[in-house]
N, C-alpha and C positions, 0 to 999 in steps of 0.2 A: 569741893567738887573735883572729880578726877576725870582724866581722859579715858575714853572707852569703858567707863564704869569700873576701872581697876584702881583700887586704892593701893598706893605704894606704902610699904611698911619700912620703918627705920632699919638700917642694916646693922646697927649696934645693939639695940634693945629688942627688936622685933615685936614691940608691943604698941608703940605709938605710930600714928600715920604721919607721913611727910606731907606738908602742905603742897598743893599742886604747883603754885608759883615757885616754891623752893626746889621741887623736883625738876621743873622745867629749866631752872638755872644750873642744874647739874649736881645738886646736893643729894646725898642718899641717906642723910640722918635727920632725925627730928630735931627741933630747936634745942631741947635740953641736952641731948647727946652731942650735938654739934658744938654747943657751948663748952662741954667737958673736953672735947677733942681740941678745940681752939686754945683752951687754957693750959693744956698739957704741952703745947708747943712753946719752945723758948727760943728767942732770938734777940739780937741787939743790932743797933745801927752804928756803924763805925765811920767817922769822917776820915777819908784818905787824904794824905798830903797832896795838894795841888790836883785834886781829882774830885770825883763825886762821893756821895755817901754809899756805903756798901752794907747790905744786909748779911749778917753772919749768924748761922744757926748751928755751926759746929764749933765746939770749944777749942779743938786743936787748931783750927784755922785762925781763931782769934789769938791764940798764944803765938802762932807763927807771925802774925801781923804786928805783934807787940814786942818783938825782939829789939833789944837795945845793943848797939854796936859797942863792944868793949875793946879797948886797945891800949 
């Protein structure tokens, strides 16, 4: 069921309908397209020394964090 009788279509495939509860949560893709988008994202969790964990999604940032002091 949709609000105001308007069915929202997926912004990726434009073929499938986005479930009402999903669209109210702010998602604009259908479940299969949302799954593909989520699997395309890559990230890792890095434990920082004497600190919290940090989510890193950029490989260059991860390389900067992993520098070893040479001397």
